[in-house]
C-alpha positions as CSV (number, residue, x, y, z in Angstrom):
1,M,195.6,-53.1,340.7
2,L,198.6,-51.3,339.2
3,S,198.3,-47.6,338.2
4,P,198.7,-46.7,334.5
5,G,202.2,-45.4,335.2
6,A,203.2,-48.5,337.0
7,Q,201.8,-50.7,334.2
8,S,203.8,-48.7,331.6
9,L,207.0,-49.1,333.7
10,R,206.3,-52.8,334.0
11,R,205.8,-53.2,330.3
12,G,209.0,-51.2,329.7
13,L,211.0,-53.4,332.0
14,L,209.7,-56.6,330.4
15,T,210.4,-55.3,326.9
16,Y,213.8,-53.7,327.4
17,G,215.1,-55.2,330.6
18,P,216.6,-58.3,329.1
19,L,218.2,-56.3,326.3
20,L,219.7,-53.7,328.6
21,T,220.9,-56.5,330.9
22,A,222.6,-58.3,328.0
23,L,224.2,-55.0,326.9
24,V,225.6,-54.3,330.4
25,V,226.9,-57.9,330.7
26,E,228.6,-57.6,327.2
27,I,230.4,-54.4,328.2
28,I,231.5,-55.8,331.5
29,A,232.6,-59.1,330.0
30,F,234.7,-57.5,327.2
31,E,236.2,-55.1,329.7
32,L,237.3,-57.9,332.0
33,I,238.6,-60.1,329.3
34,G,240.4,-57.2,327.7
35,R,242.1,-56.4,331.0
36,R,243.3,-60.0,331.4
37,Q,244.8,-59.7,327.9
38,G,246.5,-56.4,328.9
39,N,244.1,-54.3,326.8
40,P,241.8,-52.4,329.1
41,G,239.5,-49.5,328.2
42,F,236.6,-51.1,326.3
43,A,234.1,-49.6,328.7
44,S,235.1,-46.0,327.9
45,F,233.4,-43.0,326.3
46,N,235.6,-43.1,323.2
47,I,235.0,-46.8,322.5
48,M,231.2,-46.4,323.0
49,M,231.2,-43.4,320.7
50,L,233.1,-45.4,318.1
51,V,230.6,-48.2,318.4
52,L,227.7,-45.7,317.9
53,N,229.5,-44.2,314.9
54,Q,230.0,-47.7,313.4
55,S,226.4,-48.6,313.9
56,A,224.9,-45.4,312.7
57,I,224.6,-46.5,309.0
58,Y,223.1,-49.8,310.0
59,G,220.8,-48.0,312.4
60,V,219.3,-45.7,309.7
61,M,218.5,-48.7,307.6
62,A,217.1,-50.6,310.7
63,V,214.5,-47.9,311.3
64,G,213.0,-48.5,307.9
65,M,213.3,-52.2,308.3
66,T,211.4,-52.0,311.5
67,F,208.4,-50.6,309.7
68,I,208.6,-53.2,307.0
69,I,208.9,-56.2,309.4
70,I,206.0,-54.9,311.5
71,T,203.8,-55.1,308.5
72,G,204.8,-58.8,308.1
73,G,207.3,-58.0,305.3
74,I,211.0,-58.2,304.8
75,D,213.6,-56.4,302.6
76,L,216.6,-58.4,301.5
77,S,217.8,-55.7,299.1
78,V,219.1,-53.0,301.5
79,G,222.8,-54.1,301.3
80,S,222.7,-53.8,297.5
81,L,220.7,-50.6,297.5
82,V,223.0,-48.9,300.0
83,A,225.9,-49.7,297.6
84,L,224.0,-48.4,294.5
85,C,222.9,-45.2,296.2
86,G,226.5,-44.5,297.2
87,V,227.7,-45.2,293.6
88,L,225.1,-42.8,292.2
89,S,226.0,-40.1,294.6
90,A,229.7,-40.4,293.8
91,L,229.2,-40.6,290.1
92,A,227.2,-37.3,290.2
93,V,230.1,-35.6,291.9
94,K,232.7,-37.1,289.6
95,W,230.9,-36.2,286.4
96,G,229.6,-32.8,287.6
97,G,232.9,-31.1,288.4
98,D,232.5,-27.5,289.7
99,P,231.0,-26.1,291.8
100,V,231.7,-29.2,294.0
101,A,229.1,-28.3,296.7
102,L,226.3,-28.1,294.2
103,W,227.1,-31.5,292.7
104,I,227.4,-33.1,296.1
105,V,223.9,-31.9,296.8
106,V,222.7,-33.2,293.4
107,G,224.4,-36.5,294.1
108,W,222.5,-36.7,297.4
109,G,219.2,-36.0,295.7
110,I,219.8,-38.7,293.1
111,A,220.7,-41.2,295.8
112,L,217.5,-40.4,297.7
113,I,215.4,-40.6,294.6
114,A,216.9,-44.0,293.7
115,G,216.4,-45.4,297.2
116,T,212.8,-44.2,297.3
117,A,212.1,-45.5,293.7
118,S,213.5,-49.0,294.7
119,G,211.2,-49.1,297.6
120,A,208.3,-48.1,295.4
121,I,209.1,-50.9,292.9
122,A,209.2,-53.4,295.7
123,G,206.0,-52.1,297.2
124,L,204.1,-52.2,293.9
125,F,205.2,-55.7,293.1
126,I,204.2,-56.8,296.6
127,T,200.9,-55.0,296.8
128,R,199.6,-55.0,293.2
129,L,200.9,-58.4,292.0
130,A,200.8,-60.2,295.4
131,I,204.3,-61.5,295.1
132,P,205.8,-62.4,298.5
133,P,208.2,-59.7,299.9
134,F,211.0,-62.3,300.2
135,I,211.0,-63.1,296.4
136,V,210.6,-59.4,295.3
137,T,213.4,-58.1,297.5
138,L,215.7,-61.1,296.8
139,A,215.4,-60.3,293.1
140,L,216.1,-56.6,293.8
141,M,219.1,-57.6,295.9
142,S,220.7,-59.3,292.8
143,S,219.5,-56.7,290.3
144,L,220.6,-53.6,292.2
145,R,224.0,-55.1,292.9
146,G,224.4,-55.9,289.3
147,L,223.4,-52.4,288.2
148,G,226.0,-50.8,290.5
149,N,228.7,-53.1,289.0
150,L,227.6,-52.3,285.4
151,M,227.7,-48.6,286.0
152,T,231.2,-48.7,287.5
153,D,232.7,-51.7,285.8
154,G,232.9,-53.2,289.2
155,K,235.4,-50.5,290.4
156,P,235.1,-47.8,293.1
157,V,234.2,-44.3,292.0
158,S,237.3,-42.3,293.0
159,P,239.1,-40.0,293.5
160,L,236.5,-37.6,294.8
161,P,236.9,-34.1,296.3
162,D,237.8,-33.9,300.0
163,A,234.5,-32.0,300.6
164,Y,232.6,-35.2,299.6
165,A,233.9,-37.0,302.7
166,W,232.7,-34.3,305.1
167,L,229.4,-35.8,306.0
168,G,230.9,-39.2,306.9
169,R,234.0,-38.1,308.6
170,Y,233.4,-34.7,310.3
171,Q,233.0,-34.7,314.1
172,L,231.4,-31.8,316.0
173,G,233.7,-30.6,318.7
174,G,236.1,-33.4,317.7
175,T,233.9,-36.0,319.5
176,I,230.5,-36.4,318.0
177,P,230.3,-37.6,314.4
178,V,227.8,-36.0,312.0
179,T,226.7,-39.6,311.1
180,V,225.6,-40.1,314.7
181,L,223.6,-36.9,314.7
182,I,221.8,-38.0,311.5
183,F,221.1,-41.4,313.1
184,V,219.6,-39.7,316.1
185,V,217.3,-37.5,313.9
186,V,216.2,-40.6,312.0
187,L,215.5,-42.4,315.3
188,V,213.3,-39.5,316.6
189,V,211.4,-39.3,313.3
190,G,210.9,-43.1,313.3
191,I,209.6,-43.0,316.9
192,V,207.1,-40.2,316.2
193,L,205.9,-41.8,313.0
194,L,205.4,-45.3,314.5
195,H,203.9,-44.4,317.9
196,Y,202.3,-41.0,317.5
197,T,200.7,-40.8,314.0
198,R,197.8,-42.5,312.2
199,F,200.3,-43.9,309.7
200,G,202.1,-45.8,312.5
201,R,198.9,-47.1,314.0
202,N,197.9,-48.4,310.6
203,V,201.3,-50.1,310.2
204,L,200.9,-51.9,313.5
205,A,197.3,-52.8,312.7
206,I,198.2,-54.3,309.3
207,G,200.9,-56.4,310.9
208,G,198.6,-57.5,313.7
209,N,195.8,-58.7,311.5
210,E,195.6,-57.6,307.9
211,E,192.0,-58.8,307.4
212,V,190.7,-56.9,310.4
213,A,192.7,-53.8,309.3
214,R,191.1,-54.0,305.8
215,L,187.6,-54.3,307.4
216,S,188.4,-51.3,309.5
217,G,188.9,-49.2,306.4
218,I,192.7,-49.0,306.4
219,P,194.2,-48.8,302.8
220,I,196.4,-51.8,303.1
221,A,198.2,-51.5,299.7
222,R,198.8,-47.7,300.1
223,V,200.3,-48.1,303.6
224,K,202.6,-51.0,302.6
225,L,203.7,-49.0,299.5
226,W,204.6,-46.0,301.7
227,V,206.4,-48.3,304.2
228,Y,208.7,-49.8,301.5
229,M,209.3,-46.3,300.0
230,F,210.2,-45.0,303.5
231,G,212.6,-47.9,303.9
232,G,214.2,-47.2,300.5
233,F,214.5,-43.5,301.3
234,L,216.3,-44.3,304.6
235,T,218.6,-46.7,302.8
236,G,219.4,-43.9,300.4
237,I,220.5,-41.8,303.3
238,A,222.6,-44.7,304.6
239,G,224.2,-45.0,301.2
240,I,225.2,-41.4,301.2
241,M,226.7,-41.7,304.7
242,L,228.7,-44.8,303.8
243,A,230.1,-43.4,300.5
244,S,231.0,-40.2,302.3
245,K,232.7,-42.1,305.1
246,L,234.7,-44.2,302.6
247,G,235.4,-41.2,300.3
248,S,234.3,-43.2,297.3
249,G,231.3,-44.9,295.8
250,S,231.8,-48.7,295.6
251,P,229.5,-51.4,294.3
252,K,231.2,-53.9,296.5
253,V,230.1,-52.5,299.9
254,G,227.0,-53.5,301.8
255,V,227.4,-57.3,301.2
256,A,225.3,-59.1,303.9
257,D,224.3,-55.8,305.5
258,E,220.7,-57.0,305.4
259,L,221.7,-59.7,307.9
260,A,223.0,-57.1,310.4
261,V,220.0,-54.8,309.9
262,I,217.4,-57.6,310.3
263,A,219.4,-59.0,313.3
264,A,219.1,-55.6,315.1
265,V,215.4,-55.3,314.4
266,V,214.6,-58.9,315.5
267,I,216.9,-58.8,318.6
268,G,215.2,-55.5,319.5
269,G,211.9,-57.3,319.9
270,T,210.1,-56.8,316.5
271,S,208.2,-59.9,315.6
272,L,209.0,-61.5,312.3
273,S,205.3,-62.4,312.0
274,G,204.4,-58.7,312.2
275,G,202.2,-56.5,314.4
276,R,204.7,-55.9,317.2
277,G,207.8,-53.8,317.4
278,S,209.3,-50.4,318.4
279,I,212.0,-48.1,317.2
280,L,213.5,-47.8,320.6
281,G,213.8,-51.6,320.8
282,T,215.5,-51.6,317.4
283,F,218.0,-49.1,318.7
284,V,218.8,-51.2,321.8
285,G,219.1,-54.3,319.6
286,L,221.4,-52.5,317.2
287,I,223.7,-51.5,320.1
288,V,223.7,-55.0,321.5
289,V,224.8,-56.4,318.1
290,S,227.4,-53.6,317.6
291,V,228.9,-54.0,321.0
292,L,229.0,-57.7,320.5
293,N,230.9,-57.4,317.2
294,S,233.2,-54.7,318.5
295,G,233.9,-56.6,321.7
296,L,234.8,-59.8,319.9
297,T,237.2,-57.8,317.8
298,W,238.6,-56.2,320.9
299,I,239.4,-59.5,322.5
300,G,240.9,-60.9,319.3
301,V,238.1,-63.1,317.9
302,E,238.4,-63.4,314.1
303,T,235.6,-62.5,311.7
304,F,234.5,-66.1,311.1
305,G,233.9,-66.5,314.9
306,Q,232.0,-63.3,315.0
307,Q,229.7,-64.5,312.2
308,V,229.0,-67.7,314.1
309,T,228.2,-65.8,317.3
310,L,225.9,-63.4,315.5
311,G,224.0,-66.2,313.9
312,L,223.5,-67.9,317.3
313,V,222.3,-64.6,318.8
314,I,219.8,-64.2,315.9
315,L,218.6,-67.7,316.4
316,A,218.2,-67.1,320.2
317,A,216.2,-63.9,319.5
318,V,213.8,-65.7,317.1
319,L,213.4,-68.5,319.5
320,L,212.6,-66.1,322.3
321,D,210.1,-64.3,320.0
322,R,208.4,-67.6,319.3
323,L,208.2,-68.5,322.9
324,K,206.5,-65.2,323.6
325,E,203.9,-65.9,321.0
326,L,203.2,-69.4,322.4
327,A,203.0,-68.1,326.0
């Protein structure tokens, strides 16, 4: 009989062992292939920090997506919403003028409100009208993208003051990007919410068996509404980060971001049927995907080849999840 500590370690190894092994294999493989091509240095601190910086925006959205998928839902609108929130943030700064710092903060607030409101709209349609999450968020994906294009005539909102780009480009000590620090904070908040609060336990219970959760007195509609609002709020943060990094608000960004975000969550072990998942797993899944994409670029694989590879990895992750359920 294993002790509780040993059982916890065993569960951790079974959950994260394959992902961590895949990550190590990726890094070693890309380093060796790069050396053969005369391009060593993939397995370096600077490259890994670059990978983390590039994945931070996706990671913030992936935390919210983890909660949504655990409840048995999905959100296809995050790519369009991240663009719209960036546009709204940039428009506030461009229209506001001086003092710049004040209007940057106002723009951030507008973006966060818009993200949360989008999540609330999705949640209300899903919970009150019983429309499937796929249909609701697919409609929002199109509508939000169209709204962003209407507000800007399909053009980026620029030029913007240099101060606007601080959040997305500044590095503490010249090495640690502010976006990475924001991602770490969001990760910690997500871990605490999911694993150490009643709200998180309710989320897991709803995804595991919604009828049992209802009979247990869990307010299903309210929890789902908060989950989608939380996801929208985090997408608003991601939109601010992306627009700040680009130095402009563009309605064209974020296309197919939902694919990368959902891929990170699913590869990280969250079940598409709901009831199982973790923020730490999502983080590892995100890094696996980011290292894969960066490594393929490092060794000269074109974008189309990367898309094929990512699709196969997602399919393998879903197949593995299905085999776990059947076991």
